PABA-658445 format. One record per residue: x, y, z of N, C-alpha, C in turn. Coordinates in nm, 4 decimals. Layout:
BEGIN
    neast   nnorth      nup   caeast  canorth     caup    ceast   cnorth      cup
        X        Y        Z        X        Y        Z        X        Y        Z
...
REM end
This chain:
BEGIN
    neast   nnorth      nup   caeast  canorth     caup    ceast   cnorth      cup
   4.5592  -1.7930  -3.9564   4.5561  -1.7448  -3.8420   4.6162  -1.8733  -3.7384
   4.6832  -1.8491  -3.6517   4.7419  -1.9153  -3.5450   4.6244  -1.9456  -3.4355
   4.6723  -2.0626  -3.3649   4.5923  -2.1085  -3.2729   4.5778  -2.0137  -3.1511
   4.6909  -1.9463  -3.1498   4.6873  -1.8464  -3.0242   4.6136  -1.7045  -3.0836
   4.6171  -1.6919  -3.1951   4.5284  -1.5496  -3.2488   4.3757  -1.5982  -3.2435
   4.3442  -1.7412  -3.2714   4.2093  -1.7666  -3.2657   4.1426  -1.7476  -3.1446
   4.2366  -1.8069  -3.0335   4.1720  -1.8180  -2.8861   4.1548  -1.6599  -2.8672
   4.2398  -1.5607  -2.8870   4.2098  -1.4243  -2.8584   4.0884  -1.3977  -2.9065
   4.0649  -1.4008  -3.0303   3.9282  -1.3621  -3.1332   3.8305  -1.4328  -3.0509
   3.8367  -1.5320  -3.0161   3.7135  -1.6176  -2.9559   3.6743  -1.5577  -2.8366
   3.7888  -1.5352  -2.7177   3.7631  -1.4922  -2.6126   3.7333  -1.3479  -2.6293
   3.7630  -1.2788  -2.7225   3.7105  -1.1023  -2.7609   3.5707  -1.1204  -2.7333
   3.5185  -1.2153  -2.8369   3.3761  -1.2275  -2.8645   3.2897  -1.2983  -2.7693
   3.3584  -1.3727  -2.6743   3.2888  -1.4534  -2.5598   3.1918  -1.3383  -2.4564
   3.0776  -1.3891  -2.4442   2.9878  -1.3201  -2.3771   2.9154  -1.4390  -2.2696
   2.9124  -1.4142  -2.1311   2.8197  -1.4731  -2.0896   2.7340  -1.4082  -1.9687
   2.6060  -1.3347  -2.0298   2.5420  -1.2367  -1.9497   2.4556  -1.2829  -1.8240
   2.4512  -1.4293  -1.8191   2.4008  -1.4853  -1.6928   2.4623  -1.4812  -1.6115
   2.6090  -1.4587  -1.6246   2.7276  -1.4979  -1.5148   2.8053  -1.3940  -1.5364
   2.7977  -1.2749  -1.4481   2.9058  -1.1592  -1.4752   3.0254  -1.1840  -1.4562
   3.0775  -1.2666  -1.3512   3.2210  -1.3375  -1.3231   3.2636  -1.3653  -1.4364
   3.2003  -1.4024  -1.5400   3.2593  -1.4793  -1.6582   3.3553  -1.3802  -1.7394
   3.2908  -1.2488  -1.7328   3.3772  -1.1500  -1.7970   3.5238  -1.1409  -1.7376
   3.5168  -1.1109  -1.6339   3.6701  -1.0920  -1.5294   3.7571  -1.1893  -1.5734
   3.6642  -1.3232  -1.5727   3.7760  -1.4425  -1.6061   3.8074  -1.4742  -1.7451
   3.7376  -1.4100  -1.8325   3.7854  -1.3628  -1.9847   3.8885  -1.2743  -2.0000
   3.8869  -1.1849  -1.9188   4.0088  -1.0689  -1.9126   4.1386  -1.1609  -1.8561
   4.1381  -1.2403  -1.7606   4.2317  -1.3243  -1.7045   4.2818  -1.3963  -1.8259
   4.2088  -1.4627  -1.8735   4.2645  -1.5236  -2.0148   4.3108  -1.4388  -2.0965
   4.2689  -1.3845  -2.1582   4.3401  -1.2517  -2.2292   4.4233  -1.1710  -2.1884
   4.4778  -1.1459  -2.0789   4.5957  -1.1076  -2.0324   4.7129  -1.2183  -2.0256
   4.6958  -1.3518  -1.9787   4.7501  -1.4755  -1.9717   4.8046  -1.5072  -2.1325
   4.7035  -1.4868  -2.2531   4.8013  -1.4782  -2.3813   4.8456  -1.3570  -2.4213
   4.8208  -1.2315  -2.3828   4.9277  -1.1454  -2.4034   5.0577  -1.1499  -2.3536
   5.0538  -1.1874  -2.2300   5.1661  -1.2162  -2.1614   5.2595  -1.3314  -2.1996
   5.2205  -1.4354  -2.2506   5.2644  -1.5663  -2.2848   5.2458  -1.6174  -2.4217
   5.3342  -1.6050  -2.5223   5.3251  -1.6383  -2.6559   5.2968  -1.7957  -2.6397
   5.3444  -1.8683  -2.5832   5.3068  -2.0175  -2.5659   5.2207  -2.0281  -2.4822
   5.1133  -1.9551  -2.4332   5.0123  -1.9909  -2.3251   4.8901  -2.0891  -2.3867
   4.9186  -2.1303  -2.5028   4.8273  -2.2484  -2.5692   4.8657  -2.3874  -2.5597
   4.9876  -2.3877  -2.4764   5.0559  -2.5151  -2.4969   5.0833  -2.5513  -2.3466
   5.0920  -2.6789  -2.3389   5.1093  -2.7612  -2.2215   5.2591  -2.7288  -2.1617
   5.3288  -2.6983  -2.2326   5.4686  -2.6694  -2.1951   5.4659  -2.5262  -2.1291
   5.3845  -2.4583  -2.1421   5.3961  -2.2957  -2.0352   5.3527  -2.3171  -1.9223
   5.4637  -2.2848  -1.8350   5.4841  -2.3033  -1.7089   5.3821  -2.2395  -1.6062
   5.3099  -2.1174  -1.6728   5.2330  -2.0128  -1.5815   5.0788  -2.0955  -1.6141
   5.0594  -2.1922  -1.6790   4.9391  -2.2428  -1.7037   4.9223  -2.2201  -1.8694
   4.8133  -2.2779  -1.9305   4.7751  -2.2957  -2.0565   4.6146  -2.3070  -2.0733
   4.5958  -2.2601  -2.2043   4.4405  -2.2895  -2.2534   4.4017  -2.4200  -2.2816
   4.3159  -2.4616  -2.2214   4.2745  -2.6419  -2.2646   4.1256  -2.5955  -2.3348
   4.0906  -2.7005  -2.3860   3.9287  -2.7195  -2.4776   3.8703  -2.8143  -2.4539
   3.7289  -2.7906  -2.4039   3.6688  -2.9063  -2.3575   3.5104  -2.8831  -2.4228
   3.4174  -3.0059  -2.3941   3.3025  -2.9960  -2.4503   3.2205  -3.1008  -2.3853
   3.1117  -3.0592  -2.3203   3.0139  -3.1509  -2.2595   2.9238  -3.1999  -2.3599
   2.9368  -3.3326  -2.4074   2.8609  -3.4198  -2.4943   2.7028  -3.4375  -2.4403
   2.6130  -3.3582  -2.5165   2.4782  -3.4123  -2.4539   2.3710  -3.4908  -2.5614
   2.2715  -3.5201  -2.4759   2.1808  -3.5925  -2.5993   2.0379  -3.5345  -2.5507
   2.0039  -3.4424  -2.5806   1.8995  -3.3824  -2.5380   1.7574  -3.4414  -2.5747
   1.7539  -3.5427  -2.6876   1.6565  -3.6141  -2.7097   1.6113  -3.7150  -2.5594
   1.7120  -3.7451  -2.4971   1.6764  -3.8450  -2.3873   1.7107  -3.7502  -2.2396
   1.7361  -3.6399  -2.2488   1.8035  -3.5640  -2.1417   1.9166  -3.6169  -2.0621
   2.0258  -3.6258  -2.1350   2.1478  -3.6799  -2.0603   2.2584  -3.6159  -2.1166
   2.3930  -3.6506  -2.0155   2.4970  -3.5967  -2.0767   2.5945  -3.7309  -2.0664
   2.6904  -3.6889  -2.1529   2.8230  -3.8198  -2.1255   2.9254  -3.7551  -2.0390
   2.9809  -3.8338  -1.9549   3.0857  -3.7946  -1.8735   3.1729  -3.9049  -1.8886
   3.2983  -3.8651  -1.8691   3.4162  -3.9618  -1.8539   3.4783  -3.9392  -1.7305
   3.4832  -4.0746  -1.6587   3.5566  -4.0928  -1.5153   3.7271  -4.0789  -1.5817
   3.7594  -3.9669  -1.5533   3.8921  -3.9287  -1.5678   4.0159  -4.0178  -1.5086
   4.1166  -4.0874  -1.5950   4.2063  -4.1717  -1.5160   4.2748  -4.1250  -1.4272
   4.3264  -4.0072  -1.4380   4.4399  -3.9349  -1.3348   4.3567  -3.8541  -1.2397
   4.2479  -3.8065  -1.2463   4.1717  -3.7431  -1.1495   4.0996  -3.8209  -1.0669
   4.0162  -3.9127  -1.1366   3.9510  -3.9858  -1.0700   3.7930  -3.9306  -1.0499
   3.7812  -3.8065  -1.1246   3.6306  -3.7473  -1.1130   3.5700  -3.7772  -1.2600
   3.4339  -3.7466  -1.2458   3.3530  -3.7412  -1.3748   3.3493  -3.6009  -1.4104
   3.3965  -3.6004  -1.5589   3.4594  -3.4637  -1.6077   3.3580  -3.4788  -1.7596
   3.3625  -3.3470  -1.8074   3.3582  -3.3437  -1.9503   3.4393  -3.4159  -2.0237
   3.4474  -3.4119  -2.1756   3.5677  -3.4257  -2.2556   3.6533  -3.3149  -2.2695
   3.7810  -3.3194  -2.2837   3.8563  -3.2170  -2.2953   4.0143  -3.2317  -2.2772
   4.0634  -3.1703  -2.3050   4.2367  -3.1720  -2.2900   4.3159  -3.0665  -2.3588
   4.4086  -3.0937  -2.4009   4.5311  -2.9772  -2.4336   4.5030  -2.9730  -2.5745
   4.5295  -2.8412  -2.6197   4.5542  -2.8042  -2.7479   4.6657  -2.8717  -2.8082
   4.6461  -2.9004  -2.9519   4.7656  -2.9474  -3.0298   4.7851  -2.9000  -3.1408
   4.9451  -2.8842  -3.2031   4.9704  -2.8055  -3.2960   4.8856  -2.8237  -3.4244
   4.8183  -2.9211  -3.4413   4.7494  -2.9510  -3.5582   4.6032  -2.8776  -3.5827
   4.5771  -2.8750  -3.4443   4.4529  -2.7655  -3.4026   4.4264  -2.6482  -3.4854
   4.3327  -2.6231  -3.5787   4.3097  -2.4710  -3.6665   4.2451  -2.3844  -3.5521
   4.1654  -2.4388  -3.4339   4.0892  -2.3289  -3.3913   4.0904  -2.4281  -3.2280
   4.0146  -2.3100  -3.1358   3.9747  -2.3577  -3.0036   3.8799  -2.4528  -3.0156
   3.7709  -2.4112  -3.0790   3.6578  -2.5052  -3.1341   3.7127  -2.6626  -3.1741
   3.7798  -2.6597  -3.2635   3.8080  -2.7869  -3.3041   3.9097  -2.8353  -3.2219
   3.9683  -2.7765  -3.1517   4.0510  -2.8765  -3.0587   3.9313  -2.9393  -2.9571
   3.8781  -2.8436  -2.9042   3.7184  -2.9262  -2.7791   3.6584  -3.0206  -2.8962
   3.6366  -3.0231  -3.0057   3.5477  -3.1132  -3.0622   3.6355  -3.2417  -3.1338
   3.7717  -3.2155  -3.1507   3.8831  -3.3253  -3.1378   3.9064  -3.3950  -3.0037
   3.9166  -3.3514  -2.8651   3.9191  -3.3868  -2.7724   3.7676  -3.4844  -2.7122
   3.6368  -3.4228  -2.7796   3.5102  -3.4719  -2.7197   3.5140  -3.5836  -2.8320
   3.5381  -3.5995  -2.9383   3.5083  -3.7223  -3.0375   3.6358  -3.8302  -2.9989
   3.7578  -3.7921  -2.9559   3.8766  -3.8837  -2.9250   3.8232  -3.9600  -2.8037
   3.7740  -3.8858  -2.7094   3.7444  -3.9478  -2.5658   3.5772  -3.9896  -2.5494
   3.5139  -3.9824  -2.6336   3.3815  -4.0257  -2.6174   3.3718  -4.1180  -2.7259
   3.4334  -4.1207  -2.8509   3.4440  -4.2464  -2.9267   3.3249  -4.2337  -3.0184
   3.2398  -4.1259  -3.0134   3.1469  -4.0805  -3.1022   3.1635  -3.9929  -3.2193
   3.1571  -4.0256  -3.3365   3.1696  -3.9560  -3.4690   3.0708  -3.8583  -3.4901
   3.0842  -3.7521  -3.5498   2.9689  -3.6966  -3.5865   2.9173  -3.5769  -3.4832
   2.9749  -3.5697  -3.3797   2.9480  -3.4747  -3.2748   2.9658  -3.3273  -3.3273
   2.8566  -3.2531  -3.3061   2.8891  -3.1099  -3.3516   2.8602  -3.0336  -3.2243
   2.9435  -2.9116  -3.2599   2.9353  -2.7967  -3.1456   2.8013  -2.7034  -3.1406
   2.7295  -2.7218  -3.0413   2.5815  -2.6166  -3.0593   2.6486  -2.4624  -3.0328
   2.6101  -2.3930  -3.1239   2.6136  -2.2503  -3.1546   2.7499  -2.2147  -3.2099
   2.8627  -2.3132  -3.1879   2.9965  -2.2991  -3.2368   3.0811  -2.2071  -3.1448
   3.0495  -2.1282  -3.0257   3.1025  -2.0605  -2.9533   3.1081  -2.1213  -2.8080
   3.2290  -2.0737  -2.7098   3.2166  -2.1332  -2.5850   3.0902  -2.0955  -2.4970
   3.0660  -2.2090  -2.4421   2.9461  -2.1583  -2.3269   2.9948  -2.1275  -2.2005
   3.0940  -2.1529  -2.1661   3.1404  -2.1273  -2.0388   3.3186  -2.1293  -2.0225
   3.3854  -2.0405  -1.9571   3.5021  -2.0720  -1.8905   3.5228  -2.1275  -1.7727
   3.6389  -2.1904  -1.7469   3.6535  -2.2300  -1.5984   3.8100  -2.2448  -1.6136
   3.8488  -2.1794  -1.4769   3.9830  -2.1948  -1.4522   4.0171  -2.2851  -1.3118
   4.1164  -2.3461  -1.3598   4.1460  -2.4637  -1.2206   4.2886  -2.4770  -1.2074
   4.3080  -2.5054  -1.0789   4.4672  -2.5135  -1.0608   4.4729  -2.6774  -1.0911
   4.5977  -2.6968  -1.1198   4.7015  -2.8149  -1.1317   4.7996  -2.8561  -1.0961
   4.8403  -2.9597  -1.0568   5.0005  -2.9703  -1.0097   5.1069  -2.9191  -1.1136
   5.1967  -2.8995  -1.0324   5.3270  -2.8621  -1.0866   5.3596  -2.9350  -1.1949
   5.4741  -2.9241  -1.3086   5.4984  -2.7885  -1.3244   5.4301  -2.6997  -1.3688
   5.3223  -2.7067  -1.4146   5.2186  -2.6276  -1.4655   5.1200  -2.5886  -1.3553
   5.0715  -2.4882  -1.3320   4.9660  -2.4295  -1.2490   4.8477  -2.4052  -1.2550
   4.7918  -2.3780  -1.4069   4.6546  -2.3546  -1.4106   4.6046  -2.4227  -1.5722
   4.4835  -2.4604  -1.5565   4.4347  -2.4800  -1.6672   4.3084  -2.3754  -1.6901
   4.3122  -2.3149  -1.8200   4.2208  -2.2152  -1.8588   4.1420  -2.2676  -1.9497
   4.0493  -2.3308  -1.9077   3.9539  -2.4150  -1.9935   3.8544  -2.3342  -2.0723
   3.8636  -2.3285  -2.1982   3.7500  -2.2790  -2.2821   3.6623  -2.4006  -2.3417
   3.5251  -2.3716  -2.2534   3.4308  -2.4971  -2.2626   3.3057  -2.4763  -2.3685
   3.2851  -2.5799  -2.4466   3.1707  -2.6027  -2.5550   3.0967  -2.6720  -2.5169
   2.9899  -2.6716  -2.5961   2.8541  -2.8126  -2.5746   2.8610  -2.8445  -2.7266
   2.8855  -3.0180  -2.6940   2.8672  -3.0563  -2.8155   2.7202  -3.1698  -2.8219
   2.6871  -3.1462  -2.9518   2.5579  -3.2378  -2.9608   2.5591  -3.3812  -3.0010
   2.5077  -3.4971  -2.9440   2.5692  -3.6204  -2.9875   2.4488  -3.6660  -3.1433
   2.4659  -3.7373  -3.2113   2.3903  -3.7717  -3.3170   2.3033  -3.8555  -3.2567
   2.1661  -3.8717  -3.2828   2.0825  -3.9620  -3.2692   2.1285  -4.0984  -3.2650
   2.0899  -4.1940  -3.1755   2.1679  -4.3269  -3.2095   2.2929  -4.3446  -3.1833
   2.3756  -4.2402  -3.1144   2.5235  -4.2681  -3.0938   2.5434  -4.3649  -3.0091
   2.6399  -4.4432  -3.0267   2.7174  -4.5099  -2.9635   2.8645  -4.4828  -2.8810
   2.8809  -4.4668  -2.7453   3.0093  -4.4054  -2.6873   3.1081  -4.5429  -2.6781
   3.2442  -4.5065  -2.7108   3.3589  -4.5856  -2.6803   3.4211  -4.5423  -2.6110
   3.4661  -4.5986  -2.4931   3.5912  -4.5610  -2.3992   3.7008  -4.5241  -2.4597
   3.8084  -4.4616  -2.4336   3.9078  -4.4348  -2.4654   4.0099  -4.4640  -2.3516
   4.1473  -4.4711  -2.3643   4.2721  -4.4829  -2.2965   4.2627  -4.3794  -2.1723
   4.2061  -4.2858  -2.1777   4.2042  -4.1635  -2.1197   4.1169  -4.1802  -1.9895
   4.0315  -4.2811  -2.0196   3.9029  -4.2840  -1.9218   3.9179  -4.4294  -1.8383
   3.8532  -4.4160  -1.7255   3.8308  -4.5518  -1.6656   3.6976  -4.5802  -1.6837
   3.6069  -4.4962  -1.7047   3.4938  -4.5234  -1.7309   3.4041  -4.4097  -1.8130
   3.3248  -4.4342  -1.8725   3.2377  -4.3409  -1.9565   3.1053  -4.3856  -1.9324
   3.0375  -4.2900  -1.9263   2.8747  -4.3150  -1.9025   2.7625  -4.1872  -1.9071
   2.6790  -4.2262  -1.9400   2.5236  -4.1041  -1.9850   2.4680  -4.1135  -1.8404
   2.4447  -3.9868  -1.8126   2.3835  -3.9561  -1.6918   2.2807  -3.8210  -1.6982
   2.1515  -3.8726  -1.6509   2.0512  -3.7592  -1.6783   2.0886  -3.6469  -1.6269
   2.0261  -3.5223  -1.6794   2.0831  -3.3953  -1.6399   2.0397  -3.3942  -1.4820
   1.9557  -3.4601  -1.4235   1.9205  -3.4253  -1.2803   2.0379  -3.5109  -1.1978
   2.0998  -3.6029  -1.2346   2.1897  -3.6685  -1.1629   2.3347  -3.6523  -1.1798
   2.3617  -3.5291  -1.2528   2.4967  -3.4409  -1.2626   2.5441  -3.4374  -1.1524
   2.4816  -3.3359  -1.0625   2.4961  -3.2722  -0.9190   2.5676  -3.3860  -0.8197
   2.5025  -3.5217  -0.8518   2.5346  -3.6174  -0.7571   2.6487  -3.6898  -0.7834
   2.7265  -3.6782  -0.8831   2.8254  -3.7335  -0.9420   2.9474  -3.6640  -0.9825
   2.9246  -3.5503  -0.9924   3.0295  -3.4720  -1.0656   3.0469  -3.3047  -0.9798
   3.1500  -3.2480  -0.9663   3.1594  -3.1195  -0.9094   3.0874  -3.0021  -0.9747
   3.0966  -2.9076  -0.9032   3.0347  -2.8091  -0.9233   3.0810  -2.7207  -1.0803
   3.1844  -2.7338  -1.0860   3.2192  -2.6877  -1.2402   3.1429  -2.7509  -1.3555
   3.1337  -2.8873  -1.3300   3.0654  -2.9395  -1.4647   2.9061  -2.9361  -1.4264
   2.8600  -2.9172  -1.3277   2.7177  -2.8690  -1.3059   2.6846  -2.7165  -1.3554
   2.7546  -2.6213  -1.3482   2.7441  -2.5022  -1.4071   2.7894  -2.5279  -1.5671
   2.8706  -2.5916  -1.5891   2.8537  -2.6382  -1.7454   2.7396  -2.6900  -1.8047
   2.6720  -2.7999  -1.7174   2.5586  -2.8235  -1.7650   2.4429  -2.7421  -1.7977
   2.4461  -2.6362  -1.6780   2.3648  -2.5091  -1.6970   2.3932  -2.4190  -1.8002
   2.4821  -2.3855  -1.8301   2.5280  -2.3105  -1.9634   2.4769  -2.3762  -2.0897
   2.4939  -2.5096  -2.0961   2.4878  -2.5753  -2.1932   2.3491  -2.6457  -2.2351
   2.2868  -2.6214  -2.1273   2.1077  -2.6517  -2.1265   2.0599  -2.4899  -2.1745
   2.1269  -2.4036  -2.1391   2.0830  -2.2615  -2.2021   2.1169  -2.2391  -2.3332
   2.2374  -2.2873  -2.3654   2.2542  -2.2861  -2.5394   2.1933  -2.3666  -2.6104
   2.1349  -2.5044  -2.5518   2.0561  -2.5582  -2.6428   1.9224  -2.4997  -2.6592
   1.8596  -2.4318  -2.5530   1.7243  -2.3577  -2.5585   1.7483  -2.2661  -2.6325
   1.8438  -2.1770  -2.6470   1.8609  -2.0583  -2.7458   1.8882  -2.1217  -2.9051
   1.9278  -2.2147  -2.9070   1.9446  -2.2752  -3.0661   1.8027  -2.3431  -3.1147
   1.7317  -2.3740  -3.0386   1.5965  -2.3980  -3.0992   1.5066  -2.3088  -3.1629
REM end
């Protein structure tokens, strides 16, 4: 199965009952992929899917955020899909592992917890981000990557003071996914 086909399948199965607007956004993603055979890749000028994961340590009630080198914003780990990625989930896990430096991350529930579409500068116009939640192994230690200016753990209640609304919404969905997985 191609990465494009996997993304279509993942999106067709995606549900977020807590936020009805997510269904409309899911359809935007599916329409994009139907119209753009290259919609998974950075080279697609109309925009492309990306994969990200919010790394959490529920034992200590905290999340790991990266201070993005280019955007200079505290964000979850994530980025572009690569040809070697077999699935969108694998791309999210790869990105989270690379950017956090933490081996042994696992995706909570294996399905996306949220979708987020945001504009980016030309030549590309949109990132259609498929967002997952990743569980950090107990006692894990982060290691900053070249893509970050900083990497830091924040208590759940600190996130709103350092990150934008999209990260706050991702944290809310991640906490809901954690509660469902228990």
